[in-house]
C-alpha positions as CSV (number, residue, x, y, z in Angstrom):
1,X,-2.1,-78.6,-57.0
2,X,-1.8,-77.3,-53.4
3,X,1.1,-74.9,-52.8
4,X,3.6,-76.2,-50.3
5,X,4.0,-74.1,-47.1
6,X,6.8,-71.6,-47.1
7,X,9.4,-72.1,-44.3
8,X,11.9,-69.4,-43.3
9,X,15.2,-70.6,-41.7
10,X,16.8,-67.8,-39.6
11,X,19.7,-70.0,-38.6
12,X,22.1,-72.3,-40.5
13,X,20.6,-75.8,-40.5
14,X,22.4,-79.2,-40.9
15,X,22.3,-80.5,-44.4
16,X,20.2,-83.4,-43.4
17,X,17.6,-81.1,-41.8
18,X,17.5,-78.8,-44.7
19,X,17.0,-81.7,-47.1
20,X,14.2,-83.1,-45.0
21,X,12.5,-79.8,-45.0
22,X,13.0,-79.2,-48.7
23,X,11.2,-82.5,-49.4
24,X,8.0,-81.2,-47.9
25,X,8.2,-77.4,-47.9
26,X,9.5,-74.4,-49.8
27,X,12.5,-73.3,-47.7
28,X,13.9,-69.8,-47.6
29,X,17.0,-68.3,-45.9
30,X,16.7,-64.8,-44.3
31,X,19.9,-63.6,-46.0
32,X,19.4,-65.3,-49.4
33,X,18.5,-63.9,-52.7
34,X,15.9,-63.5,-54.1
35,X,14.3,-61.6,-51.2
36,X,12.1,-63.7,-48.8
37,X,8.4,-63.6,-49.7
38,X,7.5,-62.4,-46.1
39,X,3.8,-62.4,-46.8
40,X,3.9,-66.2,-47.6
41,X,5.9,-67.4,-44.7
42,X,3.9,-69.9,-42.7
43,X,6.7,-71.2,-40.4
44,X,10.0,-70.0,-39.0
45,X,12.9,-72.1,-37.8
46,X,15.2,-70.3,-35.3
47,X,16.9,-71.0,-32.0
48,X,17.1,-69.5,-28.5
49,X,19.9,-67.0,-29.3
50,X,18.5,-65.7,-32.7
51,X,14.8,-65.9,-31.6
52,X,12.0,-64.0,-33.4
53,X,10.8,-60.5,-32.5
54,X,7.3,-59.0,-32.6
55,X,8.5,-56.7,-35.4
56,X,9.6,-59.7,-37.4
57,X,6.3,-61.4,-36.9
58,X,4.5,-58.3,-38.1
59,X,6.1,-58.9,-41.5
60,X,4.6,-62.4,-41.8
61,X,0.8,-62.1,-41.8
62,X,0.4,-65.9,-42.6
63,X,2.8,-67.1,-39.9
64,X,1.4,-70.1,-38.0
65,X,4.4,-71.6,-36.1
66,X,7.8,-70.7,-34.8
67,X,10.1,-73.7,-34.2
68,X,13.2,-73.5,-32.0
69,X,15.7,-75.9,-33.3
70,X,16.7,-77.1,-29.8
71,X,15.4,-76.4,-26.3
72,X,16.3,-72.7,-26.0
73,X,13.7,-70.2,-27.0
74,X,14.4,-67.2,-24.8
75,X,14.7,-64.7,-27.7
76,X,11.3,-65.6,-29.2
77,X,8.7,-63.1,-28.2
78,X,6.1,-65.5,-26.7
79,X,3.7,-62.7,-25.9
80,X,3.7,-61.4,-29.4
81,X,3.2,-65.0,-30.7
82,X,0.3,-65.5,-28.3
83,X,-1.4,-62.3,-29.5
84,X,-1.1,-63.4,-33.1
85,X,-2.2,-66.9,-32.4
86,X,1.1,-68.3,-33.5
87,X,2.3,-71.6,-32.1
88,X,5.9,-71.7,-30.6
89,X,7.5,-75.1,-30.2
90,X,10.9,-76.3,-29.3
91,X,12.9,-79.6,-29.0
92,X,13.5,-80.2,-25.3
93,X,15.7,-83.2,-24.5
94,X,17.0,-83.6,-28.1
95,X,20.6,-82.6,-27.3
96,X,20.8,-83.1,-23.5
97,X,23.2,-86.0,-23.5
98,X,25.5,-84.3,-26.0
99,X,25.7,-81.1,-24.0
100,X,26.4,-83.1,-20.8
101,X,29.2,-85.0,-22.6
102,X,30.7,-81.6,-23.6
103,X,30.5,-80.2,-20.1
104,X,32.2,-83.3,-18.7
105,X,34.9,-83.0,-21.4
106,X,35.6,-79.4,-20.2
107,X,35.9,-80.6,-16.6
108,X,38.4,-83.3,-17.5
109,X,40.4,-81.1,-19.9
110,X,40.6,-78.2,-17.4
111,X,41.5,-80.3,-14.4
112,X,44.2,-82.3,-16.2
113,X,45.4,-79.4,-18.3
114,X,45.1,-81.0,-21.6
115,X,45.1,-77.9,-23.7
116,X,48.2,-76.2,-22.3
117,X,50.1,-79.4,-21.9
118,X,49.4,-80.5,-25.5
119,X,50.7,-77.1,-26.7
120,X,53.8,-77.4,-24.5
121,X,54.6,-80.9,-25.6
122,X,54.2,-79.9,-29.2
123,X,56.8,-77.2,-28.6
124,X,59.2,-79.9,-27.4
125,X,58.6,-79.4,-23.7
126,X,58.6,-82.3,-21.3
127,X,60.6,-81.5,-18.2
128,X,58.8,-79.3,-15.7
129,X,55.4,-80.2,-17.2
130,X,54.6,-83.3,-15.2
131,X,53.4,-81.6,-12.0
132,X,50.4,-83.1,-10.2
133,X,47.1,-81.9,-11.5
134,X,43.6,-82.0,-9.9
135,X,41.4,-85.0,-10.6
136,X,37.6,-85.2,-10.6
137,X,37.3,-88.2,-8.3
138,X,36.4,-87.0,-4.8
139,X,35.9,-83.4,-5.9
140,X,32.6,-81.4,-5.5
141,X,30.7,-80.3,-8.6
142,X,28.2,-77.5,-8.2
143,X,25.5,-77.2,-11.0
144,X,23.6,-74.1,-11.6
145,X,20.2,-75.4,-12.8
146,X,19.0,-79.0,-12.5
147,X,16.9,-79.5,-15.6
148,X,17.4,-82.3,-18.1
149,X,21.0,-81.2,-18.9
150,X,21.9,-80.5,-15.3
151,X,20.7,-84.0,-14.3
152,X,22.6,-85.6,-17.2
153,X,25.8,-83.8,-16.1
154,X,25.2,-84.9,-12.5
155,X,24.9,-88.6,-13.5
156,X,28.2,-88.4,-15.3
157,X,29.9,-86.7,-12.4
158,X,28.7,-89.4,-10.0
159,X,30.2,-92.0,-12.3
160,X,33.6,-90.2,-11.8
161,X,33.2,-90.3,-8.0
162,X,32.3,-86.7,-7.6
163,X,30.0,-85.1,-5.0
164,X,27.2,-83.2,-6.6
165,X,25.3,-80.2,-5.3
166,X,23.1,-77.7,-7.2
167,X,21.3,-74.4,-7.0
168,X,17.7,-73.8,-8.2
169,X,14.8,-71.8,-6.8
170,X,13.5,-74.8,-5.0
171,X,14.8,-78.4,-4.4
172,X,13.9,-80.9,-7.1
173,X,11.6,-83.7,-6.0
174,X,13.5,-87.0,-5.5
175,X,16.9,-85.7,-6.6
176,X,19.8,-87.4,-4.7
177,X,22.0,-84.3,-4.6
178,X,22.5,-81.6,-2.1
179,X,20.4,-78.5,-2.8
180,X,21.9,-75.0,-2.1
181,X,19.4,-72.2,-2.3
182,X,22.3,-69.6,-2.5
183,X,24.5,-69.4,-5.5
184,X,27.3,-68.0,-3.4
185,X,27.0,-71.0,-1.0
186,X,27.1,-73.3,-4.0
187,X,30.2,-71.7,-5.4
188,X,31.9,-71.8,-2.1
189,X,31.2,-75.5,-1.7
190,X,32.4,-76.4,-5.2
191,X,35.7,-77.3,-6.8
192,X,34.0,-77.2,-10.2
193,X,31.0,-74.9,-11.1
194,X,28.9,-75.6,-14.2
195,X,26.2,-73.3,-15.5
196,X,23.4,-75.4,-17.1
197,X,20.5,-73.0,-16.6
198,X,18.2,-71.2,-19.1
199,X,19.2,-67.8,-20.4
200,X,17.0,-64.7,-20.1
201,X,16.5,-61.8,-17.7
202,X,16.2,-63.9,-14.6
203,X,19.7,-65.4,-15.0
204,X,21.5,-62.4,-16.5
205,X,25.0,-62.1,-14.9
206,X,24.1,-64.4,-12.0
207,X,27.7,-65.6,-12.2
208,X,29.4,-62.4,-11.1
209,X,32.5,-61.3,-9.3
210,X,31.4,-62.4,-5.8
211,X,30.3,-65.8,-7.1
212,X,33.7,-66.3,-8.8
213,X,35.5,-65.2,-5.7
214,X,33.6,-67.8,-3.7
215,X,34.6,-70.4,-6.2
216,X,38.2,-69.5,-5.4
217,X,41.7,-69.8,-6.9
218,X,41.6,-73.6,-7.2
219,X,38.1,-73.7,-8.7
220,X,37.1,-74.2,-12.3
221,X,34.0,-72.7,-14.1
222,X,32.2,-74.2,-17.1
223,X,29.4,-72.6,-19.1
224,X,27.2,-74.6,-21.4
225,X,24.1,-72.5,-20.7
226,X,24.1,-69.0,-22.2
227,X,26.7,-66.3,-22.4
228,X,24.4,-63.8,-20.6
229,X,24.6,-65.9,-17.5
230,X,28.1,-64.7,-16.8
231,X,29.5,-61.2,-16.2
232,X,32.3,-61.5,-18.8
233,X,34.4,-58.6,-17.4
234,X,34.3,-60.3,-13.9
235,X,35.3,-63.6,-15.5
236,X,38.2,-62.2,-17.4
237,X,39.4,-60.5,-14.2
238,X,39.2,-63.7,-12.2
239,X,41.1,-65.6,-14.9
240,X,43.8,-63.0,-15.3
241,X,44.5,-62.6,-11.6
242,X,44.2,-66.2,-10.5
243,X,40.8,-65.6,-8.8
244,X,39.8,-68.9,-10.3
245,X,42.0,-71.6,-11.8
246,X,40.4,-71.8,-15.2
247,X,37.2,-71.9,-17.3
248,X,35.6,-73.8,-20.2
249,X,33.2,-71.7,-22.3
250,X,30.9,-72.9,-25.1
251,X,28.8,-69.7,-25.0
252,X,29.5,-66.0,-25.0
253,X,27.6,-62.8,-24.3
254,X,27.9,-61.3,-27.8
255,X,28.7,-64.4,-29.9
256,X,30.0,-65.0,-32.4
257,X,32.3,-62.2,-31.1
258,X,34.6,-63.6,-28.4
259,X,36.5,-60.9,-26.4
260,X,40.2,-60.7,-27.2
261,X,40.9,-60.8,-23.5
262,X,39.4,-64.3,-23.3
263,X,41.2,-65.5,-26.4
264,X,44.5,-64.4,-25.0
265,X,44.3,-66.5,-21.8
266,X,45.9,-69.9,-21.6
267,X,43.7,-71.0,-18.6
268,X,40.5,-71.0,-20.6
269,X,39.1,-73.4,-23.2
270,X,36.8,-72.0,-25.9
271,X,34.3,-73.8,-28.2
272,X,32.0,-72.1,-30.7
273,X,28.5,-72.8,-29.1
274,X,28.4,-76.3,-30.4
275,X,28.1,-78.3,-27.1
276,X,24.7,-79.6,-28.3
277,X,25.8,-80.6,-31.8
278,X,26.3,-84.3,-32.6
279,X,24.9,-86.5,-35.4
280,X,22.5,-88.1,-32.9
281,X,21.3,-84.8,-31.4
282,X,20.7,-83.2,-34.8
283,X,18.8,-86.2,-36.0
284,X,16.6,-86.0,-32.9
285,X,16.1,-82.2,-33.3
286,X,15.1,-82.8,-37.0
287,X,12.6,-85.4,-36.0
288,X,10.9,-83.1,-33.5
289,X,11.0,-80.2,-36.0
290,X,9.3,-82.2,-38.7
291,X,6.7,-83.5,-36.3
292,X,5.9,-80.0,-35.0
293,X,5.4,-78.6,-38.5
294,X,3.3,-81.5,-39.5
295,X,1.1,-81.2,-36.5
296,X,0.6,-77.5,-36.9
297,X,-0.3,-77.7,-40.6
298,X,-2.7,-80.5,-39.8
299,X,-4.5,-78.4,-37.2
300,X,-3.0,-80.2,-34.2
301,X,-1.1,-78.6,-31.3
302,X,2.5,-79.9,-31.4
303,X,3.6,-82.1,-28.5
304,X,6.4,-79.6,-27.7
305,X,4.3,-76.4,-28.0
306,X,5.2,-73.6,-25.6
307,X,2.6,-71.1,-26.7
308,X,-0.7,-72.5,-28.0
309,X,-2.4,-71.7,-31.3
């Protein structure tokens, strides 16, 4: 009887995903006991934040594929994988619509003050709470990045009557939105600024003090990208001093640690890096994961391969 391939999960997986893997493979957790049989591991399931380093790959001489459970893969050492002939695959597009929904939810909640108003009404407040609040209709949304998620956010924003502009290295072909080559210009033109770009060295702290100052005291910032995109100290300062009106954050620089300064502010909404999680998105990610593993073990290059075998 042929031995089932050994799969190492470096991240917590949905129960349905783990069950599907267990039907076909021998599944291990990095922190479980007994110790992981590193020499037998043929595949690793990770994500963009956890990744997989060259040193970790060295411990797995039979490793054949690294699967990112989602689109992000920035912390996977692609060069090390290529040197070892290890395939790296991800799941682009599987959670785009869910992330876009979450971003739009932040925009609505921030503009209308849902969080603070709910707390105030629960505390028996009413009078003095009914001041006029901003609305999305007629406002300008600036999007940092215009990939699948950025475009999904833009479509929703247009449905709310917003004007959309975006910042990328070069204009996207055929996109019906205003392109701004400068992030400062984008922030200055925006009432709402959403980060929906990849993480990594090229986007580290691109949302800094000057960008937040350009967004201004009536502007709102939302991050559904990566925590590293934002200079956290500059963001806290802008939120504390009224440099911007508020922020919605699903990601943080050193997650799961969230700075106490952010947690103490009432003009920021915080969620635990779950913008892309829904039953539909997890089912789609599971389907892609299983297909990538099956292709690799059958000697085929997975459809979503980033680094070839």
